[in-house]
Each structure stands twice: as structure tokens, then as C-alpha cells.
C-alpha positions in Angstrom: -20.9 -5.1 146.6 -22.9 -6.3 149.8 -23.0 -9.7 148.4 -19.5 -10.0 147.6 -18.6 -8.8 151.0 -21.0 -11.5 152.6 -19.4 -14.2 150.5 -15.9 -13.0 151.7 -16.8 -13.1 155.2 -18.5 -16.6 155.0 -15.3 -17.9 153.0 -13.1 -16.7 155.9 -15.2 -17.9 158.5 -15.3 -21.4 157.0 -11.5 -21.2 156.4 -10.3 -20.4 159.7 -13.0 -22.8 161.4 -11.6 -25.6 159.3 -7.9 -24.7 160.2 -6.7 -28.1 161.2 -5.7 -29.0 164.7 -3.5 -32.1 165.8 -3.8 -33.6 169.2 -0.1 -34.7 169.7 -1.5 -37.3 172.2 -4.2 -38.8 170.1 -1.9 -38.7 166.9 0.4 -41.1 168.8 2.6 -38.9 171.0 3.8 -40.5 174.2 3.2 -38.6 177.7 5.6 -40.4 180.1 8.6 -38.0 179.7 10.8 -41.2 178.6 9.6 -42.1 175.2 11.2 -39.8 172.4 8.6 -37.9 170.3 10.9 -36.5 168.0 9.7 -38.2 165.2 6.2 -38.0 165.7 6.2 -34.3 166.1 7.7 -34.0 162.7 5.3 -36.1 161.2 2.4 -34.1 162.5 4.2 -30.5 161.5 4.5 -32.2 158.2 1.2 -33.1 157.7 0.0 -29.6 159.0 2.2 -27.9 156.9 1.2 -30.1 153.8 -2.5 -29.0 154.5 -1.4 -25.3 154.7 -0.7 -24.8 158.5 -2.6 -25.4 161.5 -2.1 -26.1 165.4 -0.1 -28.7 167.0 -1.8 -29.4 170.5 0.1 -30.8 173.4 -2.5 -31.9 176.1 -1.2 -32.6 179.7 1.6 -34.8 179.9 5.6 -34.6 179.5 6.9 -35.1 176.1 10.4 -35.9 175.5 11.7 -34.8 172.3 15.0 -33.7 170.3 14.8 -30.2 168.4 11.4 -29.0 166.7 12.0 -27.4 163.7 8.9 -25.4 162.8 7.3 -24.4 159.3 5.4 -21.3 158.2 1.7 -21.2 159.7 2.3 -23.5 162.5 1.1 -22.9 165.9 2.3 -24.6 168.8 -0.4 -24.8 171.7 0.9 -26.2 175.0 -1.8 -26.9 177.5 -1.6 -26.1 181.2 -0.1 -29.3 182.9 1.8 -30.0 179.7 5.7 -30.1 179.5 7.7 -30.4 176.4 11.1 -31.7 177.7 14.1 -31.5 175.5 16.8 -34.4 175.5 20.2 -33.9 176.8 21.8 -36.0 174.3 24.0 -33.7 172.1 23.7 -35.8 169.0 19.8 -35.2 168.8 20.9 -31.7 167.8 22.5 -32.8 164.6 22.9 -32.2 161.7 24.3 -28.5 162.5 22.5 -25.6 161.0 23.0 -22.2 160.1 22.5 -20.1 163.3 23.9 -17.3 165.4 25.8 -17.7 168.6 26.8 -14.4 170.4 26.6 -12.4 167.6 28.6 -14.7 165.2 26.9 -16.8 162.3 28.0 -20.2 161.9 27.1 -23.8 161.5 26.4 -25.3 165.1 23.8 -27.4 167.1 20.2 -26.8 166.2 18.3 -24.9 168.4 15.6 -26.6 170.6 12.9 -24.6 168.5 14.0 -23.4 165.0 12.7 -21.8 162.3 14.6 -20.7 159.1 13.1 -18.2 156.6 9.6 -19.0 157.8 6.6 -16.9 158.7 3.4 -16.8 160.9 4.8 -18.9 163.9 3.1 -19.0 167.1 4.3 -20.9 170.3 1.6 -20.3 172.9 -0.3 -21.8 176.2 -0.3 -22.1 179.7 2.3 -25.1 179.8 5.9 -25.5 180.0 9.1 -26.0 178.0 12.2 -27.6 179.7 15.6 -27.4 177.9 17.1 -29.8 180.2 20.0 -27.4 180.2 22.2 -28.9 182.8 23.6 -31.5 180.3 24.8 -28.3 178.4 26.0 -26.2 181.3 28.3 -28.9 182.5 30.2 -28.8 179.4 30.6 -25.1 179.6 31.7 -25.3 183.2 34.2 -28.4 182.0 35.9 -26.0 179.6 36.1 -23.5 182.3 38.4 -25.8 184.4 35.9 -27.2 186.8 37.3 -30.6 187.5 34.2 -32.2 188.4 32.8 -32.1 184.9 36.2 -32.8 183.1 35.2 -36.3 181.9 32.6 -34.6 179.5 35.4 -32.9 177.6 36.4 -36.4 176.0 32.7 -37.0 175.3 32.4 -33.6 173.3 35.8 -33.8 171.4 34.3 -35.5 168.3 31.6 -32.7 168.2 34.2 -29.9 168.3 36.0 -31.7 165.3 32.8 -31.9 163.6 32.5 -27.9 164.1 35.9 -27.2 162.8 34.7 -29.2 159.4 31.5 -27.6 159.1 32.9 -24.0 159.6 36.3 -24.3 157.7 36.2 -20.5 156.6 35.2 -18.8 160.0 37.7 -16.5 161.4 37.6 -13.8 164.0 39.6 -10.5 164.3 43.2 -10.8 165.6 42.3 -8.1 168.4 38.8 -9.9 169.1 37.7 -10.1 172.7 36.1 -13.3 171.8 39.2 -15.5 171.1 38.8 -17.5 174.3 35.1 -18.6 173.4 35.9 -19.1 169.7 38.6 -21.7 170.6 36.2 -23.8 172.6 34.6 -25.1 169.4 31.4 -26.2 171.5 28.6 -23.7 171.1 25.5 -24.7 173.2 21.9 -24.1 171.2 19.5 -21.5 172.2 16.2 -22.3 173.3 14.1 -20.8 170.6 16.0 -19.3 167.6 13.8 -18.2 164.7 16.2 -17.2 162.0 15.4 -14.8 159.0 11.7 -15.2 159.8 8.7 -12.8 160.4 5.5 -12.7 162.2 6.2 -14.4 165.3 4.2 -14.8 168.4 5.4 -16.5 171.7 2.8 -16.2 174.4 1.8 -17.2 177.8 4.2 -20.2 178.2 6.7 -20.9 180.9 10.2 -21.7 179.8 12.8 -23.2 182.2 16.4 -24.7 182.0 17.6 -23.0 178.7 21.1 -24.4 177.6 22.0 -21.1 176.5 20.0 -17.7 175.5 16.2 -18.8 175.7 14.4 -16.7 173.4 16.7 -15.6 170.6 15.3 -14.5 167.2 18.0 -13.5 164.7 17.5 -11.4 161.6 13.6 -11.4 162.2 10.8 -9.0 161.7 7.4 -8.4 163.5 7.9 -10.3 166.8 5.8 -10.2 169.7 6.8 -11.9 173.3 4.0 -11.3 175.7 3.1 -12.8 179.1 6.3 -15.2 178.9 7.7 -16.3 182.4 11.3 -17.4 182.1 13.3 -19.4 184.9 17.1 -20.3 184.5 18.9 -21.1 187.6 22.3 -20.1 188.2 23.9 -21.2 185.0 26.2 -19.8 182.2 24.7 -17.3 179.4 21.3 -18.2 180.1 19.8 -15.0 178.9 16.1 -14.5 179.0 15.0 -12.6 175.7 17.7 -11.5 173.2 16.3 -10.2 169.9 19.3 -9.8 167.8 19.3 -7.8 164.4 15.6 -7.8 164.4 13.2 -5.3 163.3 9.6 -4.4 164.9 9.9 -6.3 168.2 7.3 -6.0 171.0 8.2 -7.5 174.5 5.4 -7.1 177.3 4.0 -8.5 180.6 7.0 -10.9 181.0 8.4 -12.2 184.4 12.3 -13.1 184.0 14.8 -14.7 186.5 17.7 -16.1 184.8 21.4 -16.8 185.0 22.6 -14.0 182.9 21.1 -10.7 181.3 17.2 -10.7 181.7 16.3 -8.9 178.2 19.1 -7.9 175.5 19.1 -6.2 172.2 21.9 -7.1 170.0 23.1 -6.9 166.6 26.3 -8.8 165.7 29.8 -9.1 166.9 33.0 -7.0 165.3 33.9 -7.2 161.4 31.1 -9.8 160.7 28.5 -7.9 162.4 29.4 -4.9 160.6 29.4 -6.8 157.5 25.8 -8.1 158.1 25.2 -4.3 159.1 21.6 -5.5 160.2 20.4 -3.3 163.1 18.3 -4.0 165.8 15.8 -1.4 165.8 11.8 -0.4 166.6 11.8 -2.4 169.8 9.4 -1.7 172.7 9.7 -3.3 176.0 7.1 -2.6 179.0 5.3 -4.0 181.9 7.9 -6.5 182.7 9.3 -7.7 186.2 13.0 -9.1 186.4 14.6 -10.7 189.4 18.0 -12.8 189.1 20.1 -11.5 186.2 23.2 -9.7 185.4 21.3 -6.8 183.9 17.7 -6.1 183.8 17.6 -4.6 180.1 20.7 -4.6 178.4 22.0 -3.2 175.1 25.4 -5.1 173.6 27.8 -5.9 174.2 27.2 -7.2 170.5 26.0 -4.2 168.8 28.2 -3.9 165.7 25.3 -3.5 163.4 23.8 -0.9 165.3 20.8 -0.7 167.9 18.3 2.2 167.7 14.6 3.3 168.2 14.2 1.7 171.6 11.6 2.4 174.3 11.9 0.7 177.7 8.9 1.5 180.1 7.0 0.6 183.3 9.5 -2.2 184.1 10.7 -3.3 187.6 14.0 -4.7 188.4 14.3 -6.4 191.9 17.5 -8.2 192.6 19.3 -8.0 189.3 22.9 -7.1 189.3 22.4 -3.9 187.2 19.2 -2.3 185.9 19.7 -0.8 182.5 23.0 -1.6 181.0 24.7 -0.4 177.7 27.7 -2.2 177.1 30.5 -2.3 174.1 34.2 -2.2 173.6 36.5 -1.0 171.1 36.7 -3.3 167.9 32.6 -3.6 167.8 31.9 -0.3 165.9 28.2 0.3 165.5 26.1 2.9 167.0 23.8 2.7 170.0 21.2 5.7 169.6 17.6 6.9 170.0 16.7 5.2 173.5 14.2 6.1 175.6 13.8 4.5 179.2 11.1 5.8 181.3 8.9 4.8 184.5 11.5 2.3 186.1 11.7 1.2 189.6 14.7 -0.7 190.8 15.5 -2.2 194.3 18.5 -4.3 195.6 20.5 -3.6 192.6 24.2 -5.1 193.4 26.0 -3.0 190.9 24.9 -0.1 188.9 21.3 1.1 188.6 22.5 2.6 185.0 25.6 1.9 183.1 26.8 3.0 180.0 30.3 1.5 179.5 32.6 1.6 176.5 35.2 -0.5 178.3 33.4 -3.9 178.4 36.6 -5.8 177.4 40.1 -4.7 177.9 41.0 -4.1 174.3 43.9 -1.7 173.9 43.3 2.1 172.6 43.2 2.6 168.8 42.1 5.5 166.6 38.6 6.4 165.5 37.5 4.0 162.9 34.8 1.6 161.6 35.7 -0.5 164.8 34.8 2.4 167.3 31.4 1.9 169.0 29.6 4.9 169.6 26.6 5.6 172.1 24.6 8.8 171.7 20.9 10.2 172.1 20.0 8.1 175.0 17.3 9.5 177.7 16.2 8.5 181.0 13.1 9.8 183.0 10.9 8.8 185.8 13.4 6.5 187.5 13.4 5.3 191.1 16.2 3.1 192.7 16.8 2.0 196.5 19.4 -0.5 197.9 21.6 0.2 194.9 25.1 0.1 195.2 26.0 2.4 192.4 23.6 5.0 191.1 25.4 5.4 187.4 28.3 5.1 185.7 28.8 6.6 182.2 32.4 5.8 180.6 33.2 6.8 177.3 36.6 6.4 175.4 39.2 9.1 174.1 38.2 8.8 170.7 34.4 8.6 171.2 32.8 10.2 174.3 29.5 9.0 175.2 27.1 12.1 174.1 23.5 13.7 174.3 22.5 11.9 177.6 19.7 13.3 179.8 18.3 12.2 183.0 15.0 13.8 184.3 13.1 13.1 187.5 15.6 10.6 188.8 15.8 9.3 192.7 18.2 6.9 193.7 19.5 5.8 196.9 23.0 4.2 196.6 26.5 3.9 198.2 28.1 5.7 195.2 26.5 8.5 192.9 27.0 9.1 189.3 30.6 8.5 188.0 31.1 10.2 184.5 34.0 9.9 182.3 34.9 10.9 178.7 31.3 12.1 178.1 29.9 15.1 176.6 26.4 17.0 176.2 25.0 15.8 179.2 21.8 17.1 181.0 20.3 16.6 184.8 17.1 17.7 185.5 15.2 17.2 189.0 17.8 14.5 190.0 18.1 13.3 193.6 21.2 11.0 194.5 21.5 10.1 198.0 25.2 8.6 197.7 26.5 7.5 201.2 30.0 7.1 200.3 30.8 9.4 197.4 29.6 12.8 195.9 26.3 12.7 194.3 28.1 13.4 190.9 31.6 12.9 190.1 32.4 14.0 186.5 35.8 13.8 184.7 37.4 14.7 181.6 34.2 15.7 180.2 32.4 18.9 178.8 29.1 20.6 178.1 27.2 19.7 181.3 23.8 21.0 182.4 22.6 20.5 185.8 19.5 21.7 186.9 17.9 21.2 190.4 20.4 18.4 191.5 20.4 17.6 195.1 20.7 14.9 197.8 18.5 14.2 200.9 21.6 12.7 202.7 24.3 15.3 202.9 27.7 13.9 203.5 30.0 16.1 205.7 33.1 14.7 204.2 32.2 15.0 200.5 31.0 17.6 198.2 27.7 17.1 196.3 29.5 17.6 192.7 33.0 16.8 191.9 34.6 18.0 188.7 38.0 17.1 187.5 39.4 18.3 184.1 35.8 19.3 183.0 34.8 22.5 181.0 31.3 24.2 180.1 29.4 23.3 182.9 26.1 25.2 183.7 24.5 24.7 187.1 21.4 26.3 188.2 18.1 26.1 190.3 19.8 24.1 193.2 19.1 24.5 196.8 21.1 22.1 198.8 20.8 21.0 202.4 23.2 21.9 204.9 25.6 19.2 205.8 27.8 18.5 202.7 31.4 19.4 202.9 30.8 21.7 199.9 28.3 22.1 197.0 31.0 22.0 194.5 34.7 20.6 194.4 36.7 21.6 191.2 40.2 20.1 190.3 42.5 20.0 187.3 44.1 22.5 185.1 41.8 21.6 182.4 38.7 22.9 184.4 37.0 25.9 182.8 34.1 27.8 182.3 31.8 26.5 185.3 29.0 28.9 185.6 26.7 28.8 188.8 23.5 31.0 188.4 20.1 31.0 190.3 21.2 28.8 193.1 20.7 29.2 196.8 23.9 28.2 198.5 23.8 30.0 201.8 23.0 26.8 203.9 26.2 25.5 203.5 29.3 26.3 205.5 31.5 26.0 202.4 30.4 26.7 198.8 33.3 25.6 196.6 36.4 23.8 197.2 39.3 24.6 194.8 42.7 22.7 194.1 45.7 24.5 193.6 46.0 23.7 190.0 42.8 25.2 189.3 42.5 28.4 186.9 41.4 31.1 189.0 39.0 32.2 186.6 37.5 28.8 186.1 34.3 29.2 188.3 31.9 32.0 187.6 29.0 32.8 189.9 26.2 34.9 189.0 
């Protein structure tokens, strides 16, 4: 047995020590940033693949190339001082390949790094990859009516015709909020899209100027993104890291500043997404810093295949539009659940620190069905926010109130506080909201609310601490409000009922409760 183990050990050492490495420059690659390396990179990857896999090494220099199609057991190693610069010529990204764009599977431009049904792929190093994204952004802006870029519309018209030819059966639902995008028929490629692949590692590199979403694995398993820096300037839809319908995803130690959401979890759009029925699940996000972006960590709005079993921890958002953003709309369907957010610090947030919103698009009301999105079982703890516009919005819909949401040990300085509508089964424990322009908590058309030790350190003489309108079954205890607020609780609406206050000390306030004329006189119980 001992001899067998030694034999296996020495064979493994021999195998790994002899895994092939190709130095692209020595292999014939050009580092002037002008000469195309598309063919030589393909040749090198083909040679490594024929030998069972290996490493393609990029020493210092600038390597111009078209899309790079990766095979199984391939490592791309980009040295510090090396830049892989991708071509801005649209035709280089032909022929079209099967890919996913904003949650819709289609044939379109080849992503800059692309793998289809492959495994054991690594992109690593201290070098840079540059997507040359402005060539693609200008088309998007031209399609949005920016006159400066209008001549590009004629340039891309043949590519739109090609898209029609390649996608003859692709349709969207009549009520879809995606019709305007669908009608453009020009879908910019993601920077990195591994598709139906597994065992993916992206580590250490710097990524700039993505044409569209930056790191965007689709239908993949076992993905690790570690120590990556992403910088996209003001630009359309240049999200940072967007796993979609992926399982077992590990994102850590990344630094992100982009033109859209920093990290987003997705699982397909509307009917097609529900038919694929592939959730995004088992995802950990930790130790990341995020600067510019529409949202720090976002779920949706394309979540029709479900998003579940997610942890977000030890992150800092400084200057993003929103912090944690969970968004969807009627027509998506799907469930977002089993989410934990903890140990997050937010600063200079232009909109909401936290938002759960089922009104992402203006889709008319409809009965409960498979098209109805559901948010439930989502929990926040140890959150600090300062320089925030709005502390939190939770906006459910009539047919699917947002449910089972908890906030524990939260401290937020904001202009406006919590704004809650059409929600149920909410718990607030040890939550401090210092809102300057509104009550700390404004709750409407909701039920079954538990509030334990909620307070403000900045009482507003014109506002109550808590405002309830048409809310029932509320239990408030352990509160010790400072003097200075207009009242502790304002209750309105004929439907407001069963508001129980117990174990609170309210004697520092001149007015404890404000009651509207239509309030049931027995609606509030003080014990």
C-alpha cells in the first residue's frame, strides 16, 4: 500500500510539473497593441487543448485580439504589465453564438471571453484586460437618440438584419417590459461569459471598459471570482459581476466601480426564464468594496428562475446609487428567498440604502399567477449607513405582499426613513433611523409587524417616530424614545387595527399618539 501511494504521488508530481505553458510572445504574439493576435491565440489554445490542457501566458505588452474562445483545462495567465486589448470591430465577434443577454437566451455577438460547455477554466494574473467598450457604447447611445453617434445606425443595420435571421423564433410576451430593448436587435457582448460550464476561477486581474456586463457566467456551476478589480466609466449597462442561473458561486475581495450595478444575481427573464427554470443559488459575496454603480449588490430584476440561498457580508458601498437592491416586476414570476445580508457599511448613498421593490417596471395589475414575482425570507443585520438619501423602501404588490423580512442592529442616517407598503411579517429589532425629513418608519397597507427597540437620535418636532396607515396587527415594545419628536406614533386609516404597545417608556414625549378622525377608537391597545 505504501509503495502504491508513493507511485501515485510521483506520477501526480510528474504530471503537474509537465503541464504545458505557452508564452504567447515567444509563440509569435505581437505586443504593439496594433497587430491582431486573434489567430495566434486560437492556435496556442488549440495546441494546449490537444495536449490535454495547460497555460497560455501573456508577458508584458499590449495584445490586440478579437474574441477568445476557451476550452476545458485552459489557464489564461496575464502578467503584471500585460494588457489584452479587444478589437472594436463588430464583425470580429461573428459568427453569432448561443449566449444570454439580460436574461434572454439568443444567438448574438460572441462574448470577449467565451466558453460553451467547458470545465476547469482559469483567468488569472496581475495584468489587465480592456474591452474597448466605447465602440459598443456609442451604438447604444445612438439607439437612444444621441445625435452625435447617429451615423453608427447605418453601420450596424446589416448586423441587425443578421440578428433577425439567426433568431427567427425568438419572441417575448406581449406585456413584456423588455420590448424597447428587444426591438433594437443589437445586443452588445458581455466581457466574460462562460456558458453551461463548471469549475471556473477568475482571480487577480483588472478589467476595464466592458462593452456590456463584465463577468457574466450563465448556467454555470462552481465559480470563484477573487481579488478582481473592475473599472467601467459612465457607460450603459456595464455591470460588474452578474452570475445568472448559476450554482455554487464564490465572490470575494473584489473592488468595483462601474456604469451600472456592481454585483447582480439573476436567473432569466419572464416566460423564457420560467421555462428554463434554472435558479441562481448557493452564492456567497464577501469582503468587497464598491464605489460607482446603480446598486452595490442587487438581485433582479431578471429573476424568473428564482434566486435563493445567498449570503452577502463584510462589504462596503461608498458612493453607489443604492446599497442592497432587490427588484422585480409583474410578469417575471419567480421567487427570491433565503437571503442573508450582514456586516455592511454604506456611505454617500444617492438613493436607498436598502430597497425591495416589486414595481421595477410599470406593468399593469394582474391576478396572482406564475407571472407574479415573490420576495420572502430575507434578513438584514449589522448594517451602518451615513450620508444616505432614503434608509429603506419595501414595496410589495396587492397580489403578493413582501413577507418575512427582518432588520436587526441597524443604524442609518438618512433624509427619509423606512417606507413600507403592501408587506407582512416584518420584524425590526434594535433599529436606529435618524431621518431628517420624514418619520423613521412610514408603514402603509401592511400587517403583522413587530418593532422592538426602534428609535431615532434626531427627533423631528414636525414628525412622529412611527406612522401607520391602514396597518393591522402591530406589536411595539422596548422603546425609549427621546423627547423632541412630534409624537411616538401616528395612526391613520379605517383599516388600522390591533396596534399593541407594551413595555415602552414614552413619558419624555409631550404627545404619545396622534389619531386620525377615521381611526377605530379601539385600534390601539397600550399595556
